[in-house]
C-alpha positions in Angstrom: -20.7 0.5 -13.8 -18.2 0.6 -10.9 -15.5 3.1 -10.2 -12.4 2.9 -8.1 -10.5 6.0 -7.0 -7.1 6.1 -5.4 -6.3 9.2 -3.3 -2.6 9.2 -2.7 -0.4 11.7 -0.9 -0.1 13.9 -4.0 -2.5 12.7 -6.7 -5.8 11.1 -7.3 -7.0 9.0 -10.2 -9.9 6.7 -11.1 -10.2 3.2 -12.6 -13.2 1.7 -14.4 -14.1 -1.0 -16.8 -14.5 -0.2 -20.5 -14.9 -3.1 -23.0 -13.7 -5.6 -20.4 -10.4 -3.6 -19.8 -9.5 -1.5 -16.8 -9.1 2.2 -17.8 -7.2 4.5 -15.6 -8.0 8.2 -15.6 -5.3 10.9 -15.8 -3.9 11.7 -12.3 -4.8 15.1 -10.9 -3.3 16.9 -7.9 -4.8 16.2 -4.5 -6.5 19.4 -3.3 -5.4 21.3 -0.2 -8.7 21.1 1.7 -11.4 18.5 2.5 -14.1 20.4 0.7 -12.0 20.6 -2.4 -11.2 16.9 -2.2 -14.9 16.0 -2.1 -15.5 18.2 -5.2 -12.6 16.5 -7.0 -13.9 13.0 -6.2 -17.4 14.0 -7.3 -15.9 15.2 -10.6 -14.1 11.9 -11.1 -17.4 10.1 -10.8 -19.2 12.5 -13.1 -16.5 12.2 -15.7 -16.5 8.4 -15.6 -20.3 8.4 -16.0 -20.0 10.3 -19.2 -18.0 7.5 -20.9 -20.1 4.6 -19.8 -23.1 3.6 -17.8 -24.3 5.3 -14.6 -22.0 4.6 -11.6 -23.5 2.1 -9.2 -20.8 1.9 -6.5 -17.5 3.7 -5.8 -14.5 2.4 -3.9 -12.0 4.9 -2.5 -8.4 4.2 -1.5 -6.8 6.6 1.1 -3.2 6.7 2.4 -4.0 5.8 6.0 -6.3 4.0 8.4 -10.1 4.1 7.9 -13.3 2.2 8.4 -15.5 1.7 5.4 -17.1 5.1 6.1 -14.7 7.2 8.0 -11.1 8.2 7.7 -9.3 7.7 11.1 -5.6 8.5 10.7 -4.2 9.9 7.5 -0.9 11.6 8.4 -0.2 12.9 4.9 -3.7 14.4 4.5 -4.6 15.4 8.0 -7.7 17.2 6.9 -9.3 13.8 6.3 -8.9 12.7 10.0 -12.3 11.9 11.5 -14.2 12.8 8.3 -17.1 10.7 7.2 -15.9 10.8 3.6 -18.1 7.9 2.4 -21.2 9.5 3.7 -20.4 12.9 2.3 -19.8 11.4 -1.1 -22.9 9.3 -0.9 -25.0 12.4 -0.1 -23.6 14.2 -3.2 -23.7 11.2 -5.6 -26.6 9.1 -4.4 -24.6 5.9 -4.8 -22.9 3.5 -2.4 -19.3 4.5 -1.4 -16.8 2.5 0.6 -13.3 3.4 1.9 -10.2 1.3 2.5 -6.5 1.8 3.1 -4.2 2.0 0.1 -2.2 -1.0 1.2 -5.2 -3.2 1.6 -6.5 -2.2 -1.8 -3.1 -2.5 -3.4 -3.1 -6.1 -2.2 -6.6 -6.7 -3.6 -5.4 -5.2 -6.9 -2.4 -7.5 -7.1 -4.5 -10.6 -6.3 -7.0 -9.6 -9.0 -4.7 -8.4 -11.8 -1.1 -8.6 -10.6 1.6 -10.6 -8.9 -0.7 -12.8 -6.8 -3.5 -13.4 -9.3 -6.0 -16.0 -8.2 -4.3 -16.7 -4.8 -6.5 -17.3 -1.8 -3.9 -16.0 0.7 -1.2 -13.4 0.3 0.7 -10.8 2.3 1.9 -7.4 0.9 4.9 -5.7 2.3 4.9 -2.1 0.9 8.0 -0.1 1.4 7.9 3.6 0.6 8.0 6.7 2.8 7.0 4.3 5.5 6.4 0.6 5.7 2.9 -0.7 5.4 1.3 -4.1 4.6 -1.9 -6.0 4.0 -3.2 -9.5 4.4 -5.5 -11.8 2.4 -6.8 -15.0 4.1 -9.4 -17.3 2.6 -9.8 -15.0 -0.4 -10.7 -12.0 1.7 -8.7 -8.9 2.7 -8.3 -8.6 6.5 -9.7 -5.2 7.3 -9.4 -5.1 11.1 -11.7 -3.4 13.6 -10.1 0.0 12.9 -9.1 -0.5 9.3 -5.4 -1.0 10.1 -4.9 -4.7 9.8 -1.5 -5.4 8.3 0.2 -2.2 9.6 3.6 -3.8 9.4 5.5 -0.6 10.0 4.5 -0.6 13.7 6.1 -3.9 14.5 8.8 -3.3 17.2 12.0 -5.2 16.8 14.0 -3.4 19.6 12.1 -2.5 22.8 15.0 -0.2 23.8 14.1 2.1 21.0 12.1 5.1 22.2 8.6 5.1 20.7 7.6 7.7 18.1 3.8 8.5 18.2 3.8 9.3 14.5 6.0 6.6 13.1 6.5 2.9 13.6 9.8 1.1 14.2 10.1 -0.1 10.6 9.2 3.3 9.3 12.3 4.6 11.0 14.7 1.8 10.0 13.5 -0.1 6.9 11.9 2.5 4.6 12.8 4.9 1.9 12.8 7.6 4.6 15.3 5.6 6.5 17.6 5.4 3.4 17.1 9.1 2.9 18.2 9.8 6.5 21.3 7.7 6.1 22.0 9.2 2.7 22.1 12.7 4.1 25.1 11.6 6.3 27.1 10.6 3.2 29.6 12.9 1.5 28.2 13.9 -0.9 24.7 13.4 0.4 22.6 10.9 -1.7 18.9 10.4 -2.2 17.4 6.9 -1.8 17.3 6.6 -5.6 21.0 7.5 -5.8 21.8 5.0 -3.1 20.0 2.2 -4.9 21.7 3.1 -8.2 25.2 3.1 -6.6 24.5 -0.1 -4.7 23.8 -1.8 -8.1 27.2 -0.5 -9.2 28.8 -2.1 -6.2 29.7 1.0 -4.2 30.4 -0.5 -0.7 28.8 2.2 1.4 25.5 2.1 -0.5 25.5 -1.7 -0.7 25.7 -1.7 3.1 22.9 0.8 3.5 20.5 -1.1 1.4 21.5 -4.5 3.0 21.0 -3.1 6.5 17.6 -1.7 5.6 16.6 -5.0 4.0 18.0 -7.0 7.0 15.7 -5.1 9.4 12.8 -5.6 7.1 13.5 -9.3 6.7 12.9 -10.0 10.4 9.5 -8.5 10.2 8.7 -10.4 6.9 9.7 -13.7 8.5 7.4 -13.0 11.5 4.6 -12.0 9.2 5.0 -15.2 7.2 5.2 -17.3 10.3 2.1 -15.8 11.8 -0.2 -16.0 8.8 1.4 -18.6 6.4 0.4 -17.0 3.1 0.8 -18.6 -0.2 2.9 -15.7 -1.5 4.7 -12.6 -0.1 4.6 -9.5 -2.3 7.2 -6.8 -2.2 5.7 -3.5 -3.3 5.6 0.3 -2.7 8.0 3.0 -3.9 11.0 0.7 -3.6 9.6 -2.1 -5.8 12.2 -1.1 -8.4 14.9 -2.2 -5.9 13.4 -5.7 -5.5 16.6 -7.2 -7.0 18.6 -5.7 -4.1 16.1 -6.4 -1.3 15.0 -9.9 -2.3 18.2 -11.9 -1.5 18.4 -10.4 2.0 14.6 -10.9 2.6 14.9 -14.5 1.5 17.9 -15.0 3.8 15.9 -13.5 6.7 12.9 -15.8 5.9 15.2 -18.8 6.1 16.9 -17.6 9.3 13.9 -16.3 11.2 10.9 -17.9 9.7 9.1 -21.0 11.0 10.1 -24.2 9.1 6.9 -24.4 7.2 7.2 -20.9 5.6 10.9 -20.7 4.7 10.2 -21.5 1.1 7.2 -19.1 0.7 7.5 -17.4 -2.7 8.6 -13.8 -2.6 7.6 -11.8 -5.7 7.7 -8.1 -6.8 4.4 -6.3 -7.1 3.4 -5.9 -10.8 0.8 -3.0 -10.8 3.1 -0.4 -9.2 1.4 2.8 -8.1 -1.8 1.8 -10.0 -2.5 -1.1 -7.6 -4.7 0.8 -5.1 -6.9 2.1 -8.0 -7.3 -1.4 -9.3 -8.1 -2.6 -5.8 -10.6 0.2 -5.2 -12.4 -0.8 -8.4 -12.4 -4.5 -7.4 -13.8 -3.6 -4.0 -16.6 -1.6 -5.5 -17.5 -4.6 -7.7 -17.4 -7.1 -4.8 -18.6 -4.9 -2.0 -18.8 -6.7 1.4 -17.6 -10.1 0.0 -14.0 -8.8 -0.2 -13.5 -8.2 3.5 -12.7 -10.7 6.3 
């Protein structure tokens, strides 16, 4: 039996097979310390073992950069930075454990059971608090030397913009956080969700905010498609629900800025939502090394 666990900024939950169906455990709050997190993950494995066979391998998704053994940079959970989480769990559980970023595993989940099912190449553009991404080429997820392949948020589109050591260019201008910053300047102030709702109603200021955000993102998406030529582009993350607003602008950018061969690349919405990293973590545990390029 295999288990996938997604550790997000606020919750963690597991995924396992039961009667050929993926079963998701109830989410629990992410603990406030590393030691408590290890205990919570061990408990997830123990609880899954009670409903099925003994766990053979575990895949763990974390919201940041990592190797298959060590967390490198996890800004939302800094106590993970530099920790050998896979080894610590392996010592407690006696089973093989592997780590990967949430974006990379979200793409694996979408290819396995979601919007890019059975594709051999795909690119995920995940827009939430920041902008992240992931790539699959030749049926394998591109991991990178430091676990950060596909980090779309760090693409720079304006070299005059002063660098921010903690945030990439797209994080600042094409994310939910960017919408939140602009929304605070409105009268009355609006949240990203309120901006999206009013944009759908045709309120001019909100339509422009969403369009501007999508326009910046579209340049990066066109570059990503031109560089890797995937079969499909997937729009995911916290703003997936706004796909209907983003998609026309992204497709226009793909036509305007993309190379001729990629201008008709399908752009689709992610289907698994926030469950995608858990699905991907489970799939990674099942496939082990064969999933990575």
